[in-house]
Backbone as CSV, one residue per row, in Angstrom:
resi,resn,N_x,N_y,N_z,CA_x,CA_y,CA_z,C_x,C_y,C_z
1,UNK,116.439,96.592,104.250,116.964,95.301,103.800,116.267,94.845,102.515
2,UNK,115.471,95.755,101.905,114.695,95.367,100.723,115.580,95.015,99.537
3,UNK,116.846,95.463,99.590,117.715,95.227,98.436,118.235,93.795,98.363
4,UNK,117.945,92.959,99.376,118.293,91.536,99.274,117.048,90.775,98.828
5,UNK,117.251,89.563,98.309,116.090,88.737,97.958,115.405,88.278,99.241
6,UNK,114.139,87.903,99.117,113.366,87.484,100.293,113.997,86.261,100.969
7,UNK,114.631,85.383,100.174,115.282,84.190,100.739,116.450,84.588,101.639
8,UNK,117.269,85.528,101.160,118.415,85.973,101.959,117.920,86.718,103.196
9,UNK,116.906,87.565,103.008,116.336,88.282,104.156,115.862,87.325,105.244
10,UNK,115.198,86.252,104.803,114.677,85.265,105.758,115.821,84.580,106.495
11,UNK,116.895,84.249,105.761,118.071,83.609,106.360,118.715,84.544,107.382
12,UNK,118.894,85.819,107.005,119.484,86.813,107.923,118.622,86.940,109.173
13,UNK,117.317,86.993,108.976,116.385,87.136,110.108,116.498,85.939,111.066
14,UNK,116.528,84.722,110.511,116.645,83.516,111.340,117.963,83.488,112.110
15,UNK,119.057,83.838,111.429,120.377,83.839,112.075,120.460,84.891,113.180
16,UNK,119.780,86.015,112.984,119.835,87.087,113.982,119.087,86.730,115.262
17,UNK,118.284,85.651,115.232,117.591,85.180,116.440,118.539,84.415,117.372
18,UNK,119.691,83.996,116.851,120.657,83.243,117.661,121.309,84.172,118.684
19,UNK,121.610,83.654,119.899,122.210,84.519,120.922,123.573,85.040,120.500
20,UNK,123.810,86.318,120.746,125.111,86.912,120.432,125.294,87.268,118.975
21,UNK,124.266,87.048,118.163,124.359,87.374,116.736,123.499,88.605,116.456
22,UNK,124.157,89.724,116.163,123.449,90.948,115.801,123.153,90.967,114.313
23,UNK,122.580,92.072,113.843,122.194,92.188,112.427,123.407,92.052,111.499
24,UNK,124.531,92.694,111.870,125.721,92.644,111.003,126.308,91.240,110.938
25,UNK,126.413,90.585,112.106,126.938,89.209,112.134,126.034,88.275,111.342
26,UNK,124.723,88.454,111.488,123.757,87.606,110.779,123.941,87.763,109.269
27,UNK,124.159,89.020,108.848,124.383,89.304,107.429,125.648,88.605,106.929
28,UNK,126.719,88.740,107.733,128.011,88.140,107.360,127.877,86.622,107.259
29,UNK,127.209,86.011,108.230,127.003,84.553,108.221,126.164,84.128,107.011
30,UNK,125.113,84.889,106.741,124.220,84.553,105.616,125.000,84.535,104.307
31,UNK,125.832,85.564,104.089,126.592,85.614,102.836,127.681,84.550,102.796
32,UNK,128.211,84.208,103.970,129.197,83.121,104.021,128.523,81.801,103.603
33,UNK,127.328,81.563,104.140,126.577,80.341,103.809,126.259,80.308,102.308
34,UNK,125.881,81.477,101.754,125.549,81.543,100.324,126.744,81.158,99.448
35,UNK,127.958,81.445,99.956,129.171,81.152,99.172,129.778,79.781,99.459
36,UNK,129.192,79.052,100.411,129.701,77.719,100.736,129.306,76.725,99.642
37,UNK,130.141,75.694,99.404,129.722,74.630,98.468,128.432,73.974,98.972
38,UNK,127.594,73.556,98.044,126.281,72.999,98.385,126.375,71.838,99.391
39,UNK,127.386,70.947,99.222,127.488,69.786,100.126,127.812,70.217,101.558
40,UNK,128.579,71.314,101.695,128.877,71.821,103.048,127.625,72.384,103.711
41,UNK,126.805,73.069,102.923,125.541,73.620,103.433,124.639,72.468,103.886
42,UNK,124.603,71.410,103.084,123.767,70.248,103.428,124.268,69.568,104.699
43,UNK,125.607,69.477,104.856,126.179,68.905,106.088,125.824,69.749,107.305
44,UNK,125.894,71.066,107.129,125.569,71.982,108.229,124.112,71.823,108.656
45,UNK,123.200,71.843,107.675,121.775,71.719,108.016,121.472,70.343,108.608
46,UNK,122.096,69.306,108.068,121.869,67.945,108.592,122.365,67.826,110.026
47,UNK,123.525,68.435,110.323,124.068,68.329,111.687,123.188,69.083,112.683
48,UNK,122.585,70.210,112.251,121.670,70.954,113.133,120.435,70.103,113.430
49,UNK,119.848,69.534,112.366,118.637,68.715,112.530,118.935,67.473,113.381
50,UNK,120.059,66.794,113.090,120.419,65.584,113.846,120.641,65.885,115.324
51,UNK,121.352,66.982,115.599,121.614,67.360,116.994,120.289,67.634,117.698
52,UNK,119.408,68.392,117.022,118.120,68.748,117.634,117.269,67.510,117.908
53,UNK,117.348,66.516,117.026,116.500,65.324,117.166,117.078,64.293,118.123
54,UNK,118.409,64.245,118.231,119.032,63.159,118.992,119.585,63.551,120.353
55,UNK,119.742,64.838,120.586,120.282,65.269,121.881,119.134,65.395,122.871
56,UNK,119.373,64.899,124.077,118.340,64.906,125.119,118.982,65.237,126.461
57,UNK,118.167,65.353,127.499,118.704,65.558,128.850,119.174,64.228,129.421
58,UNK,120.337,64.241,130.082,120.787,63.066,130.833,119.759,62.823,131.933
59,UNK,119.357,61.564,132.109,118.327,61.231,133.104,118.780,61.521,134.540
60,UNK,120.094,61.659,134.713,120.636,61.857,136.052,120.966,63.319,136.342
61,UNK,121.814,63.935,135.490,122.299,65.286,135.800,121.686,66.387,134.937
62,UNK,120.947,66.001,133.899,120.248,66.941,133.010,121.158,67.755,132.089
63,UNK,122.393,67.281,131.891,123.199,67.918,130.852,122.678,67.434,129.499
64,UNK,123.114,68.070,128.433,122.695,67.644,127.097,123.602,66.507,126.633
65,UNK,123.005,65.435,126.148,123.760,64.253,125.731,122.963,63.495,124.678
66,UNK,123.630,62.590,123.965,122.871,61.790,123.000,122.606,60.387,123.532
67,UNK,122.902,60.195,124.824,122.600,58.906,125.464,121.636,59.152,126.624
68,UNK,121.066,58.061,127.162,120.144,58.226,128.285,120.883,58.777,129.506
69,UNK,122.082,58.244,129.742,122.943,58.720,130.839,124.222,59.251,130.202
70,UNK,124.624,60.455,130.585,125.816,61.069,129.974,127.096,60.337,130.405
71,UNK,128.203,60.509,129.673,129.456,59.797,129.991,129.983,60.094,131.404
72,UNK,129.744,61.289,131.923,130.240,61.635,133.268,129.471,60.851,134.329
73,UNK,128.141,60.862,134.226,127.319,60.119,135.199,127.546,58.612,135.095
74,UNK,127.859,58.152,133.888,128.057,56.710,133.663,129.441,56.237,134.104
75,UNK,130.325,57.171,134.427,131.704,56.824,134.769,131.832,56.425,136.246
76,UNK,132.145,55.141,136.527,132.235,54.693,137.923,133.447,55.286,138.656
77,UNK,134.405,55.846,137.901,135.593,56.433,138.534,135.313,57.830,139.102
78,UNK,134.197,58.446,138.696,133.857,59.760,139.235,133.312,59.610,140.647
79,UNK,133.525,60.632,141.471,133.023,60.615,142.851,131.569,61.083,142.843
80,UNK,130.644,60.138,142.926,129.214,60.448,142.847,128.664,61.025,144.148
81,UNK,129.508,61.144,145.165,129.048,61.725,146.434,129.241,63.243,146.455
82,UNK,129.892,63.783,145.424,130.089,65.238,145.326,129.429,65.723,144.038
83,UNK,128.438,66.598,144.183,127.710,67.128,143.025,127.988,68.624,142.883
84,UNK,128.447,69.029,141.709,128.602,70.451,141.431,127.377,70.926,140.645
85,UNK,126.722,71.956,141.163,125.520,72.497,140.520,125.911,73.680,139.640
86,UNK,125.606,73.574,138.345,125.931,74.645,137.392,124.650,75.106,136.683
87,UNK,124.731,76.288,136.069,123.544,76.842,135.407,123.263,76.191,134.064
88,UNK,124.316,75.825,133.328,124.085,75.260,131.992,125.222,74.321,131.576
89,UNK,125.022,73.644,130.466,125.994,72.662,129.974,127.333,73.315,129.628
90,UNK,127.302,74.582,129.184,128.551,75.293,128.868,129.419,75.455,130.120
91,UNK,128.782,75.709,131.268,129.534,75.849,132.523,130.141,74.509,132.944
92,UNK,129.387,73.433,132.730,129.901,72.086,133.000,131.155,71.861,132.147
93,UNK,131.081,72.206,130.874,132.216,72.006,129.951,133.425,72.820,130.411
94,UNK,133.182,74.030,130.934,134.275,74.887,131.419,135.005,74.208,132.575
95,UNK,134.268,73.624,133.522,134.912,72.935,134.650,135.567,71.629,134.217
96,UNK,134.969,70.941,133.257,135.577,69.700,132.765,136.937,69.965,132.134
97,UNK,137.089,71.137,131.503,138.350,71.498,130.859,139.496,71.588,131.858
98,UNK,139.186,71.897,133.129,140.260,71.991,134.127,140.854,70.612,134.377
99,UNK,140.052,69.547,134.161,140.533,68.178,134.369,140.768,67.830,135.827
100,UNK,140.336,68.696,136.746,140.637,68.485,138.164,139.425,68.116,139.024
101,UNK,138.218,68.381,138.510,137.033,68.057,139.309,136.666,66.598,139.089
102,UNK,136.614,65.833,140.183,136.389,64.389,140.051,134.983,63.951,140.415
103,UNK,134.164,64.925,140.812,132.785,64.598,141.163,131.893,64.558,139.937
104,UNK,130.592,64.739,140.174,129.610,64.764,139.085,128.887,66.116,139.114
105,UNK,127.991,66.320,138.182,127.343,67.625,138.037,125.825,67.521,138.135
106,UNK,125.212,68.704,138.307,123.768,68.824,138.109,123.545,70.138,137.368
107,UNK,122.879,70.051,136.212,122.678,71.234,135.368,121.255,71.774,135.579
108,UNK,121.180,73.029,136.010,119.882,73.640,136.336,119.122,74.137,135.105
109,UNK,119.859,74.464,134.041,119.266,75.081,132.848,118.608,76.410,133.196
110,UNK,119.386,77.265,133.851,118.913,78.606,134.171,119.212,78.972,135.612
111,UNK,118.728,80.139,135.996,118.893,80.626,137.369,117.615,81.350,137.755
112,UNK,117.352,81.422,139.058,116.151,82.099,139.541,116.266,83.595,139.232
113,UNK,115.252,84.131,138.598,115.248,85.556,138.257,113.819,86.103,138.324
114,UNK,113.437,86.652,139.487,112.074,87.197,139.617,111.776,88.251,138.540
115,UNK,112.813,89.018,138.154,112.631,90.074,137.129,112.167,89.476,135.797
116,UNK,112.716,88.283,135.462,112.358,87.637,134.200,111.232,86.619,134.374
117,UNK,110.718,86.539,135.592,109.628,85.607,135.863,110.072,84.159,135.932
118,UNK,111.382,83.935,136.224,111.898,82.563,136.341,111.977,82.206,137.829
119,UNK,111.154,81.267,138.233,111.127,80.835,139.634,111.796,79.485,139.815
120,UNK,111.855,78.998,141.054,112.491,77.700,141.344,111.914,76.528,140.538
121,UNK,110.631,76.619,140.192,109.996,75.517,139.450,110.355,75.513,137.967
122,UNK,110.972,76.611,137.502,111.303,76.726,136.079,112.687,76.187,135.743
123,UNK,113.451,75.831,136.766,114.777,75.241,136.535,114.801,73.853,137.179
124,UNK,115.877,73.083,136.954,115.908,71.675,137.393,116.306,71.543,138.875
125,UNK,115.530,72.224,139.745,115.815,72.198,141.187,115.155,71.016,141.877
126,UNK,113.914,70.762,141.474,113.175,69.624,142.049,113.955,68.330,141.780
127,UNK,114.518,68.248,140.558,115.284,67.066,140.159,116.556,66.923,141.002
128,UNK,117.161,68.056,141.364,118.349,68.020,142.232,117.978,67.458,143.598
129,UNK,116.883,67.943,144.164,116.460,67.490,145.494,116.102,65.999,145.477
130,UNK,115.512,65.541,144.379,115.195,64.110,144.248,116.476,63.281,144.234
131,UNK,117.503,63.804,143.560,118.799,63.121,143.514,119.389,62.980,144.903
132,UNK,119.232,64.003,145.719,119.837,64.015,147.055,119.171,62.987,147.970
133,UNK,117.899,62.687,147.748,117.228,61.676,148.567,117.568,60.279,148.070
134,UNK,117.902,60.193,146.767,118.134,58.892,146.124,119.583,58.423,146.260
135,UNK,120.530,59.368,146.094,121.950,59.006,146.070,122.634,59.322,147.398
136,UNK,123.780,58.692,147.617,124.591,58.965,148.805,125.462,60.190,148.525
137,UNK,124.957,61.364,148.834,125.685,62.605,148.531,126.246,63.214,149.810
138,UNK,127.549,63.554,149.766,128.203,64.160,150.941,128.307,65.671,150.825
139,UNK,128.478,66.149,149.577,128.656,67.593,149.382,128.021,68.058,148.082
140,UNK,127.404,69.235,148.159,126.879,69.907,146.971,127.658,71.209,146.821
141,UNK,128.363,71.353,145.694,129.118,72.577,145.414,128.272,73.424,144.469
142,UNK,127.933,74.620,144.911,127.116,75.481,144.063,128.035,76.364,143.227
143,UNK,127.993,76.151,141.912,128.863,76.885,140.992,128.036,77.688,139.994
144,UNK,126.980,78.333,140.515,126.210,79.225,139.649,127.042,80.488,139.436
145,UNK,126.722,81.241,138.393,127.471,82.458,138.090,127.364,83.471,139.227
146,UNK,128.335,84.405,139.288,128.329,85.378,140.382,127.517,86.626,140.027
147,UNK,126.471,86.427,139.240,125.513,87.495,138.920,124.459,87.513,140.028
148,UNK,123.588,88.503,139.997,122.516,88.579,140.992,121.662,87.317,140.961
149,UNK,121.335,86.857,139.743,120.502,85.643,139.590,121.234,84.413,140.128
150,UNK,122.538,84.330,139.816,123.339,83.199,140.287,123.431,83.155,141.803
151,UNK,123.612,84.331,142.413,123.699,84.415,143.879,122.358,84.080,144.526
152,UNK,121.276,84.585,143.929,119.927,84.294,144.440,119.681,82.788,144.413
153,UNK,120.060,82.160,143.301,119.874,80.714,143.133,120.709,79.952,144.153
154,UNK,121.952,80.384,144.357,122.858,79.726,145.320,122.260,79.768,146.728
155,UNK,121.755,80.926,147.142,121.176,81.058,148.487,119.921,80.197,148.624
156,UNK,119.122,80.150,147.577,117.888,79.359,147.602,118.217,77.872,147.748
157,UNK,119.184,77.400,146.954,119.593,75.986,147.008,120.150,75.660,148.391
158,UNK,120.974,76.564,148.911,121.577,76.366,150.233,120.503,76.172,151.306
159,UNK,119.472,77.029,151.261,118.372,76.937,152.245,117.620,75.611,152.120
160,UNK,117.478,75.133,150.879,116.772,73.855,150.648,117.568,72.671,151.182
161,UNK,118.901,72.704,150.977,119.743,71.539,151.282,120.184,71.486,152.751
162,UNK,120.395,72.656,153.355,120.887,72.716,154.747,120.180,71.728,155.687
163,UNK,118.832,71.689,155.710,118.152,70.783,156.639,118.468,69.297,156.439
164,UNK,118.977,68.921,155.262,119.257,67.505,154.995,120.562,67.049,155.656
165,UNK,121.387,68.027,156.095,122.666,67.680,156.721,123.793,67.481,155.716
166,UNK,123.486,67.588,154.435,124.521,67.477,153.400,125.316,68.779,153.381
167,UNK,126.644,68.688,153.255,127.488,69.887,153.210,127.194,70.670,151.937
168,UNK,127.009,71.986,152.081,126.775,72.851,150.925,127.897,73.872,150.866
169,UNK,128.568,73.970,149.716,129.617,74.981,149.579,129.386,75.777,148.307
170,UNK,130.053,76.917,148.239,129.914,77.823,147.092,131.301,78.074,146.535
171,UNK,131.467,78.059,145.204,132.793,78.348,144.646,133.235,79.726,145.138
172,UNK,134.540,79.849,145.395,135.070,81.071,145.984,135.133,82.191,144.964
173,UNK,135.454,83.378,145.484,135.677,84.491,144.570,136.947,84.184,143.789
174,UNK,137.267,85.021,142.885,138.304,84.651,141.913,137.589,84.580,140.586
175,UNK,136.297,84.230,140.667,135.427,84.384,139.519,134.877,85.803,139.642
176,UNK,135.164,86.689,138.663,134.740,88.081,138.808,133.227,88.221,138.902
177,UNK,132.771,89.194,139.680,131.338,89.430,139.848,130.735,89.771,138.493
178,UNK,129.640,89.106,138.189,128.993,89.331,136.893,129.635,88.545,135.775
179,UNK,130.660,87.733,136.111,131.373,86.978,135.074,130.689,85.668,134.742
180,UNK,130.620,85.323,133.473,130.073,84.032,133.054,131.175,82.989,133.105
181,UNK,130.890,81.845,133.713,131.891,80.793,133.884,132.528,80.346,132.573
182,UNK,131.722,80.314,131.509,132.246,79.766,130.249,133.377,80.610,129.662
183,UNK,133.509,81.886,130.107,134.550,82.758,129.551,135.772,82.871,130.445
184,UNK,135.781,82.148,131.558,136.861,82.308,132.537,137.913,81.212,132.356
185,UNK,139.182,81.587,132.541,140.259,80.622,132.305,140.259,79.516,133.360
186,UNK,140.898,78.394,132.999,140.878,77.200,133.848,141.508,77.401,135.221
187,UNK,142.599,78.171,135.282,143.303,78.386,136.556,142.387,79.116,137.538
188,UNK,141.678,80.137,137.049,140.750,80.898,137.898,139.608,80.011,138.367
189,UNK,139.071,79.185,137.449,137.988,78.264,137.819,138.451,77.290,138.890
190,UNK,139.684,76.808,138.735,140.250,75.850,139.671,140.418,76.477,141.049
191,UNK,140.932,77.718,141.065,141.120,78.443,142.323,139.767,78.647,143.016
192,UNK,138.746,78.957,142.210,137.401,79.155,142.754,136.861,77.865,143.359
193,UNK,137.146,76.735,142.704,136.685,75.433,143.199,137.413,75.054,144.480
194,UNK,138.748,75.225,144.481,139.542,74.806,145.644,139.313,75.704,146.846
195,UNK,138.957,76.982,146.598,138.744,77.922,147.712,137.282,78.040,148.084
196,UNK,136.466,77.024,147.728,135.031,77.124,147.999,134.760,77.258,149.492
197,UNK,133.681,77.929,149.805,133.337,78.161,151.198,131.998,77.499,151.510
198,UNK,131.863,77.079,152.756,130.612,76.431,153.165,129.527,77.489,153.306
199,UNK,128.328,77.163,152.865,127.216,78.117,152.967,126.375,77.825,154.200
């Protein structure tokens, strides 16, 4: 990569750190940015900095939001007695797109993975259990991905919640094994939600 200037090399290197961006994509993005009008580049950098500085965790469900409480948790029309547990904000957005889930969410920000050294204390599990003692919850729907980590997390959560007497269910199959929720169509997600099974 010596044939590029050090500035371009640095830009390519930084872009290649982003998830899903390989060396070729990073190169393509870098050259696209170089050819953008200066004001567009400034808008892009400003929006990244502003998002990083102003976005925080919702105090209730831990999704990413720019308010203390996200719009879903703040909505009195949502059914706060049903909590869907998802791995990340992207999965929450995928279910919101169906327009059919009327409950609220809890975002774990990860899944239990002994291989990667991620344990129950490394995700927002303690916060979920605190919510269950604080709020009137009738059902917890576990909508973690159907990967090994997602299944491990689902079983762990189920074991924690069972003694409380709160109903625990798991989204049904229809979501392919190893499939990430954010890439699955709305009809399949809906079928998985409606066909959930008690754990």
